[in-house]
KEPA-373036 format. One record per residue: x, y, z of N, C-alpha, C in turn; residue in three letters; residue number from 1. Coordinates in nm, 2 decimals, decimal comma. Example, Ala and Ser with C-alpha at 12.3 -4.5 7.8 and 13.67 -1.06 7.14 Angstrom:
[r [1,32 -0,57 0,78] [1,23 -0,45 0,78] [1,32 -0,33 0,78] ALA 1]
[r [1,28 -0,22 0,71] [1,37 -0,11 0,71] [1,29 0,00 0,79] SER 2]
//
This chain:
[r [8,07 9,96 4,47] [8,02 10,07 4,55] [7,88 10,03 4,52] MET 1]
[r [7,88 10,14 4,66] [7,73 10,11 4,70] [7,59 10,23 4,69] ASP 2]
[r [7,62 10,26 4,53] [7,48 10,34 4,49] [7,39 10,41 4,61] LEU 3]
[r [7,30 10,26 4,57] [7,21 10,28 4,72] [7,23 10,41 4,81] LEU 4]
[r [7,32 10,34 4,88] [7,41 10,44 4,99] [7,41 10,59 5,03] ARG 5]
[r [7,49 10,61 4,88] [7,55 10,69 4,83] [7,41 10,84 4,79] GLN 6]
[r [7,34 10,73 4,73] [7,25 10,85 4,69] [7,12 10,91 4,76] SER 7]
[r [7,14 10,80 4,85] [7,01 10,87 4,97] [7,13 10,96 5,09] LEU 8]
[r [7,25 10,93 5,09] [7,32 11,05 5,21] [7,33 11,19 5,08] LEU 9]
[r [7,36 11,17 4,93] [7,31 11,28 4,86] [7,19 11,35 4,88] ASP 10]
[r [7,09 11,29 4,88] [6,96 11,33 4,91] [6,91 11,46 4,90] ALA 11]
[r [6,82 11,54 4,85] [6,81 11,68 4,93] [6,67 11,68 5,00] PRO 12]
[r [6,68 11,71 5,09] [6,61 11,71 5,16] [6,52 11,85 5,18] ILE 13]
[r [6,37 11,85 5,18] [6,28 11,91 5,17] [6,14 11,92 5,32] ILE 14]
[r [6,10 12,05 5,38] [6,05 12,04 5,46] [5,86 11,99 5,43] GLU 15]
[r [5,80 11,89 5,49] [5,70 11,98 5,47] [5,61 11,95 5,62] LYS 16]
[r [5,60 12,08 5,64] [5,51 12,14 5,78] [5,63 12,07 5,86] GLY 17]
[r [5,62 12,02 5,98] [5,76 11,94 6,08] [5,74 11,85 6,05] GLU 18]
[r [5,76 11,78 5,96] [5,85 11,66 5,84] [5,88 11,69 5,78] TYR 19]
[r [6,02 11,60 5,78] [6,17 11,65 5,66] [6,19 11,54 5,56] GLN 20]
[r [6,19 11,54 5,48] [6,13 11,44 5,35] [6,28 11,47 5,26] TYR 21]
[r [6,29 11,31 5,21] [6,42 11,31 5,12] [6,36 11,30 5,00] PHE 22]
[r [6,41 11,38 4,90] [6,37 11,35 4,78] [6,49 11,20 4,71] VAL 23]
[r [6,44 11,14 4,62] [6,50 11,08 4,62] [6,48 10,98 4,45] HIS 24]
[r [6,50 10,96 4,38] [6,48 10,91 4,25] [6,41 10,80 4,26] PRO 25]
[r [6,39 10,68 4,35] [6,32 10,56 4,40] [6,23 10,57 4,45] ILE 26]
[r [6,19 10,65 4,53] [6,08 10,67 4,61] [6,02 10,80 4,51] SER 27]
[r [6,03 10,91 4,44] [5,97 11,01 4,44] [5,99 11,07 4,27] ASP 28]
[r [6,14 10,98 4,19] [6,13 11,00 4,07] [6,20 11,12 4,04] GLY 29]
[r [6,27 11,16 4,10] [6,31 11,26 4,06] [6,48 11,30 4,20] VAL 30]
[r [6,56 11,34 4,20] [6,61 11,33 4,07] [6,68 11,24 3,97] PRO 31]
[r [6,69 11,25 3,88] [6,72 11,16 3,74] [6,76 11,01 3,81] MET 32]
[r [6,64 10,90 3,73] [6,72 10,78 3,84] [6,81 10,65 3,69] LEU 33]
[r [6,93 10,69 3,76] [7,04 10,68 3,71] [7,03 10,51 3,68] GLU 34]
[r [7,07 10,41 3,57] [7,07 10,27 3,49] [7,16 10,18 3,62] PRO 35]
[r [7,24 10,22 3,68] [7,33 10,21 3,74] [7,25 10,17 3,87] GLU 36]
[r [7,20 10,27 3,94] [7,14 10,27 4,07] [7,02 10,19 4,07] LEU 37]
[r [6,94 10,19 3,94] [6,84 10,10 3,91] [6,89 9,92 3,90] LEU 38]
[r [6,98 9,91 3,86] [7,02 9,81 3,82] [7,12 9,72 4,00] ARG 39]
[r [7,19 9,81 4,05] [7,17 9,77 4,18] [7,08 9,74 4,26] GLU 40]
[r [6,99 9,77 4,30] [6,90 9,76 4,38] [6,77 9,65 4,33] ILE 41]
[r [6,80 9,65 4,18] [6,74 9,52 4,08] [6,82 9,38 4,18] VAL 42]
[r [6,91 9,35 4,16] [7,01 9,26 4,17] [7,03 9,21 4,34] ILE 43]
[r [7,07 9,37 4,41] [7,03 9,32 4,60] [6,87 9,26 4,55] ARG 44]
[r [6,77 9,30 4,49] [6,60 9,25 4,56] [6,63 9,08 4,47] ILE 45]
[r [6,71 9,05 4,39] [6,66 8,96 4,33] [6,75 8,82 4,44] ILE 46]
[r [6,82 8,88 4,46] [6,93 8,83 4,56] [6,85 8,80 4,73] ARG 47]
[r [6,81 8,87 4,75] [6,73 8,89 4,89] [6,61 8,83 4,89] LYS 48]
[r [6,52 8,89 4,79] [6,38 8,80 4,79] [6,41 8,65 4,77] ALA 49]
[r [6,22 8,65 4,88] [6,22 8,44 4,79] [6,13 8,46 4,65] GLU 50]
[r [6,23 8,38 4,55] [6,10 8,41 4,46] [6,08 8,27 4,38] LEU 51]
[r [6,12 8,18 4,45] [6,12 8,04 4,36] [5,96 8,02 4,37] GLU 52]
[r [5,86 7,98 4,32] [5,73 7,94 4,31] [5,69 8,05 4,26] ASN 53]
[r [5,73 8,21 4,25] [5,65 8,30 4,29] [5,58 8,31 4,13] VAL 54]
[r [5,48 8,31 4,12] [5,41 8,36 4,00] [5,31 8,51 3,97] ASP 55]
[r [5,34 8,59 4,06] [5,35 8,72 4,02] [5,45 8,80 4,12] LYS 56]
[r [5,43 8,90 4,04] [5,48 9,03 4,16] [5,37 9,13 4,11] ILE 57]
[r [5,39 9,19 4,31] [5,28 9,29 4,35] [5,33 9,42 4,36] VAL 58]
[r [5,26 9,52 4,27] [5,32 9,62 4,33] [5,24 9,75 4,37] THR 59]
[r [5,24 9,84 4,41] [5,13 9,91 4,37] [5,14 10,06 4,32] PRO 60]
[r [5,09 10,16 4,25] [5,14 10,21 4,21] [5,10 10,34 4,25] ALA 61]
[r [5,22 10,43 4,20] [5,30 10,48 4,16] [5,45 10,39 4,09] ALA 62]
[r [5,50 10,45 4,27] [5,70 10,43 4,24] [5,74 10,30 4,23] MET 63]
[r [5,67 10,23 4,29] [5,67 10,09 4,22] [5,72 9,98 4,14] GLY 64]
[r [5,63 10,09 4,05] [5,68 10,02 3,92] [5,80 10,01 3,85] ILE 65]
[r [5,83 10,11 3,87] [5,97 10,04 3,77] [6,08 10,02 3,84] HIS 66]
[r [6,07 9,94 3,96] [6,13 9,86 4,02] [6,11 9,71 3,97] ILE 67]
[r [5,93 9,72 3,98] [5,90 9,56 4,00] [5,90 9,58 3,85] SER 68]
[r [5,90 9,63 3,75] [5,87 9,59 3,56] [6,08 9,54 3,56] THR 69]
[r [6,13 9,65 3,65] [6,29 9,57 3,64] [6,32 9,42 3,66] ALA 70]
[r [6,24 9,43 3,78] [6,33 9,27 3,85] [6,20 9,15 3,77] VAL 71]
[r [6,10 9,20 3,74] [6,02 9,15 3,60] [6,09 9,11 3,48] SER 72]
[r [6,16 9,19 3,42] [6,22 9,15 3,33] [6,35 9,03 3,34] LEU 73]
[r [6,35 9,08 3,46] [6,53 8,93 3,50] [6,48 8,88 3,52] MET 74]
[r [6,36 8,85 3,59] [6,31 8,72 3,62] [6,23 8,63 3,59] THR 75]
[r [6,13 8,71 3,46] [6,04 8,65 3,41] [5,91 8,60 3,47] ASP 76]
[r [5,91 8,64 3,59] [5,76 8,67 3,64] [5,69 8,79 3,58] ILE 77]
[r [5,56 8,75 3,60] [5,44 8,83 3,52] [5,43 8,92 3,67] PRO 78]
[r [5,40 9,08 3,61] [5,36 9,23 3,69] [5,23 9,23 3,73] LEU 79]
[r [5,18 9,26 3,81] [5,05 9,32 3,86] [5,08 9,42 3,92] VAL 80]
[r [5,02 9,54 3,88] [5,04 9,70 3,87] [4,88 9,69 3,99] VAL 81]
[r [4,88 9,71 4,15] [4,79 9,77 4,22] [4,74 9,94 4,15] ILE 82]
[r [4,63 9,97 4,11] [4,61 10,07 4,06] [4,52 10,15 4,14] ARG 83]
[r [4,54 10,30 4,14] [4,46 10,37 4,25] [4,28 10,39 4,13] LYS 84]
[r [4,31 10,35 4,07] [4,16 10,40 3,98] [4,09 10,25 3,95] ARG 85]
[r [3,95 10,27 3,93] [3,88 10,16 3,91] [3,87 10,13 3,83] GLU 86]
[r [3,84 10,01 3,78] [3,85 9,92 3,64] [3,74 9,83 3,61] TYR 87]
[r [3,65 9,78 3,74] [3,54 9,74 3,78] [3,54 9,62 3,64] GLY 88]
[r [3,63 9,55 3,65] [3,64 9,45 3,60] [3,66 9,34 3,69] LEU 89]
[r [3,64 9,15 3,65] [3,59 9,08 3,74] [3,69 9,03 3,82] ASP 90]
[r [3,64 9,00 3,97] [3,74 8,96 4,04] [3,79 9,08 4,08] GLY 91]
[r [3,80 9,26 4,06] [3,83 9,34 4,11] [3,83 9,32 4,27] GLU 92]
[r [3,93 9,36 4,37] [3,94 9,36 4,52] [3,98 9,52 4,54] VAL 93]
[r [3,91 9,62 4,56] [3,92 9,72 4,67] [4,00 9,72 4,79] SER 94]
[r [4,08 9,79 4,87] [4,17 9,83 4,98] [4,19 9,95 5,02] LEU 95]
[r [4,15 9,99 5,09] [4,13 10,14 5,18] [4,31 10,16 5,20] SER 96]
[r [4,38 10,24 5,14] [4,50 10,29 5,18] [4,51 10,39 5,30] GLN 97]
[r [4,63 10,38 5,40] [4,62 10,52 5,46] [4,78 10,59 5,48] GLU 98]
[r [4,85 10,62 5,44] [4,95 10,70 5,50] [4,95 10,77 5,54] THR 99]
[r [5,09 10,82 5,59] [5,13 10,94 5,72] [5,04 11,10 5,62] GLY 100]
[r [5,05 11,05 5,49] [4,98 11,18 5,40] [4,88 11,17 5,38] TYR 101]
[r [4,80 11,04 5,33] [4,66 11,06 5,26] [4,61 10,92 5,30] SER 102]
[r [4,50 10,95 5,27] [4,41 10,80 5,24] [4,35 10,80 5,14] GLU 103]
[r [4,32 10,62 5,05] [4,26 10,63 4,95] [4,22 10,51 4,93] SER 104]
[r [4,16 10,48 4,80] [4,12 10,37 4,79] [4,22 10,30 4,62] GLU 105]
[r [4,25 10,16 4,68] [4,35 10,12 4,56] [4,24 9,97 4,54] MET 106]
[r [4,31 9,95 4,38] [4,20 9,83 4,34] [4,33 9,74 4,27] TYR 107]
[r [4,28 9,61 4,30] [4,43 9,49 4,28] [4,34 9,43 4,21] ILE 108]
[r [4,37 9,40 4,05] [4,30 9,28 3,93] [4,45 9,20 3,90] ASN 109]
[r [4,41 9,08 3,85] [4,45 8,96 3,82] [4,53 8,91 3,99] ASP 110]
[r [4,48 8,91 4,04] [4,53 8,81 4,17] [4,47 8,72 4,19] VAL 111]
[r [4,45 8,58 4,24] [4,36 8,53 4,27] [4,40 8,40 4,39] GLU 112]
[r [4,33 8,37 4,45] [4,31 8,26 4,53] [4,41 8,14 4,53] ALA 113]
[r [4,53 8,12 4,59] [4,63 8,05 4,50] [4,80 8,06 4,46] GLY 114]
[r [4,70 8,22 4,40] [4,84 8,24 4,36] [4,95 8,28 4,45] ASP 115]
[r [5,06 8,25 4,42] [5,20 8,31 4,52] [5,27 8,41 4,46] ARG 116]
[r [5,31 8,51 4,57] [5,32 8,62 4,53] [5,42 8,69 4,57] VAL 117]
[r [5,53 8,80 4,49] [5,62 8,88 4,60] [5,58 9,00 4,63] LEU 118]
[r [5,54 9,08 4,71] [5,52 9,17 4,72] [5,63 9,31 4,69] VAL 119]
[r [5,64 9,38 4,57] [5,77 9,50 4,59] [5,69 9,67 4,64] LEU 120]
[r [5,78 9,74 4,71] [5,78 9,88 4,64] [5,88 9,99 4,69] ASP 121]
[r [5,84 10,06 4,65] [5,96 10,16 4,70] [6,04 10,13 4,83] ASP 122]
[r [5,88 10,23 4,97] [6,00 10,23 5,04] [5,83 10,19 5,17] VAL 123]
[r [5,89 10,20 5,28] [5,79 10,15 5,38] [5,81 10,27 5,52] LEU 124]
[r [5,71 10,33 5,50] [5,76 10,42 5,60] [5,64 10,39 5,70] SER 125]
[r [5,52 10,45 5,68] [5,41 10,46 5,81] [5,41 10,34 5,82] THR 126]
[r [5,39 10,23 5,70] [5,35 10,10 5,69] [5,21 10,08 5,68] GLY 127]
[r [5,10 10,19 5,63] [4,98 10,21 5,62] [4,95 10,12 5,51] GLY 128]
[r [5,03 10,14 5,42] [5,00 10,13 5,24] [5,00 9,97 5,19] THR 129]
[r [5,14 9,93 5,26] [5,17 9,81 5,29] [5,06 9,71 5,34] MET 130]
[r [5,05 9,69 5,48] [4,91 9,65 5,58] [4,79 9,65 5,52] LYS 131]
[r [4,73 9,74 5,44] [4,62 9,71 5,37] [4,64 9,63 5,26] ALA 132]
[r [4,74 9,61 5,17] [4,77 9,54 5,07] [4,79 9,39 5,13] ILE 133]
[r [4,87 9,38 5,20] [4,89 9,27 5,30] [4,77 9,23 5,30] LEU 134]
[r [4,71 9,27 5,39] [4,53 9,23 5,44] [4,46 9,17 5,35] ASP 135]
[r [4,42 9,28 5,24] [4,42 9,20 5,06] [4,43 9,13 5,02] ALA 136]
[r [4,55 9,07 5,00] [4,59 8,99 4,97] [4,59 8,84 4,99] LEU 137]
[r [4,59 8,92 5,13] [4,60 8,72 5,19] [4,40 8,67 5,19] THR 138]
[r [4,34 8,83 5,18] [4,15 8,78 5,21] [4,15 8,77 5,11] GLY 139]
[r [4,19 8,76 4,96] [4,23 8,70 4,87] [4,21 8,58 4,86] ILE 140]
[r [4,33 8,57 4,91] [4,30 8,40 4,94] [4,45 8,35 4,89] GLY 141]
[r [4,55 8,48 4,84] [4,76 8,46 4,82] [4,82 8,36 4,88] THR 142]
[r [4,86 8,34 4,85] [4,98 8,27 4,95] [5,12 8,44 4,92] GLU 143]
[r [5,13 8,47 5,04] [5,24 8,62 5,00] [5,39 8,56 5,04] VAL 144]
[r [5,48 8,55 4,96] [5,57 8,46 5,00] [5,68 8,53 5,05] VAL 145]
[r [5,69 8,66 4,97] [5,74 8,74 5,02] [5,75 8,91 5,02] ASP 146]
[r [5,79 8,94 5,10] [5,79 9,15 5,08] [5,89 9,21 5,07] VAL 147]
[r [5,91 9,24 4,99] [6,09 9,35 4,99] [5,99 9,55 4,93] VAL 148]
[r [6,05 9,56 4,99] [6,08 9,74 5,00] [6,26 9,83 5,00] ALA 149]
[r [6,23 9,86 4,87] [6,37 9,87 4,91] [6,42 10,00 5,02] VAL 150]
[r [6,36 10,09 5,04] [6,41 10,18 5,17] [6,29 10,15 5,27] ILE 151]
[r [6,33 10,14 5,42] [6,25 10,16 5,51] [6,28 10,29 5,60] LYS 152]
[r [6,21 10,38 5,62] [6,24 10,47 5,72] [6,27 10,46 5,86] LYS 153]
[r [6,31 10,46 5,91] [6,36 10,40 6,10] [6,18 10,45 6,16] ALA 154]
[r [6,20 10,37 6,22] [6,10 10,41 6,34] [5,99 10,27 6,34] GLY 155]
[r [5,86 10,33 6,43] [5,77 10,23 6,44] [5,63 10,24 6,32] PRO 156]
[r [5,60 10,15 6,26] [5,47 10,11 6,16] [5,42 9,97 6,18] ASN 157]
[r [5,27 10,08 6,08] [5,19 9,96 6,12] [5,17 9,79 6,12] LYS 158]
[r [5,27 9,78 6,05] [5,35 9,67 6,05] [5,37 9,58 6,17] LEU 159]
[r [5,44 9,65 6,29] [5,50 9,60 6,39] [5,43 9,50 6,46] ASP 160]
[r [5,32 9,52 6,49] [5,26 9,41 6,59] [5,13 9,30 6,50] ASP 161]
[r [5,22 9,30 6,33] [5,12 9,17 6,27] [5,29 9,09 6,29] THR 162]
[r [5,23 9,00 6,19] [5,26 8,89 6,15] [5,38 8,87 6,01] GLU 163]
[r [5,27 8,98 5,94] [5,46 9,05 5,79] [5,51 9,05 5,85] TYR 164]
[r [5,62 9,00 5,76] [5,78 9,06 5,78] [5,78 9,15 5,63] ARG 165]
[r [5,90 9,24 5,63] [5,92 9,31 5,52] [6,05 9,35 5,53] VAL 166]
[r [6,10 9,26 5,40] [6,30 9,27 5,38] [6,32 9,43 5,32] LYS 167]
[r [6,43 9,50 5,35] [6,45 9,59 5,28] [6,59 9,60 5,30] THR 168]
[r [6,66 9,71 5,16] [6,76 9,66 5,15] [6,87 9,83 5,23] LEU 169]
[r [6,81 9,88 5,28] [6,86 9,96 5,36] [6,76 10,04 5,44] ILE 170]
[r [6,74 10,10 5,60] [6,75 10,18 5,64] [6,76 10,29 5,69] ASN 171]
[r [6,72 10,39 5,68] [6,72 10,47 5,71] [6,61 10,63 5,78] VAL 172]
[r [6,70 10,70 5,82] [6,64 10,87 5,91] [6,70 11,02 5,86] THR 173]
[r [6,59 11,09 5,87] [6,62 11,19 5,86] [6,64 11,28 6,00] VAL 174]
[r [6,78 11,33 6,02] [6,76 11,37 6,14] [6,88 11,53 6,13] GLU 175]
[r [6,80 11,66 6,14] [6,89 11,76 6,16] [6,89 11,75 5,99] ASP 176]
[r [6,81 11,77 5,86] [6,82 11,77 5,76] [6,92 11,71 5,69] GLY 177]
[r [6,99 11,54 5,74] [7,04 11,46 5,60] [7,02 11,37 5,69] GLU 178]
[r [6,98 11,29 5,56] [6,97 11,14 5,57] [7,11 11,07 5,60] VAL 179]
[r [7,05 10,99 5,75] [7,13 10,91 5,83] [7,07 10,73 5,80] VAL 180]
[r [7,19 10,69 5,76] [7,19 10,54 5,76] [7,14 10,49 5,87] ILE 181]
[r [7,04 10,38 5,92] [7,03 10,31 6,00] [7,13 10,17 6,01] VAL 182]
[r [7,05 10,18 5,86] [7,08 9,98 5,90] [7,17 10,00 5,76] ASN 183]
[r [7,28 9,98 5,70] [7,31 9,98 5,57] [7,23 9,85 5,46] PRO 184]
[r [7,25 9,77 5,51] [7,17 9,61 5,47] [7,03 9,54 5,51] TYR 185]
[r [6,93 9,67 5,56] [6,83 9,66 5,57] [6,78 9,57 5,66] GLY 186]
[r [6,65 9,53 5,64] [6,61 9,41 5,74] [6,58 9,31 5,68] ASP 187]
[r [6,61 9,16 5,72] [6,62 9,03 5,62] [6,45 8,96 5,69] ASN 188]
//
């Protein structure tokens, strides 16, 4: 059974101004995340992502952490979390992220030139956060081996006119207060 697909079809919709927003355990932490759903997502990521010779999994805080932790445990690839807090450690790199909702600074530690990384995130929406992360990683001199987002909100995003390609597990949109599955197998 496709738990991810069903969980999205069952997701509650809330209105934020003119924007209809689905509430989902992967993107929001509520409703409760069932282990079966997380396990299905992790298995699908491991099957879809290019993992050979990846040195580190890189994920932005906060909603990428649970997915990336589970993938790290299953693959024995170390995990780096991009934080919204500055620590001032040697080699820390800051980046500005812009989403459809906000603008803020994020900080990367423990990623160096020559590292081969897999970037994982929960949702690709506007592409603002992902583009900022990929630009920063490229600027550091890392090799971005692959990029995976669990859910993609269909429509144009800031990665469309770049060389960056993001694999997704499922693509959706919200129409008339309901989640609509646009591509049940995501982008490759």
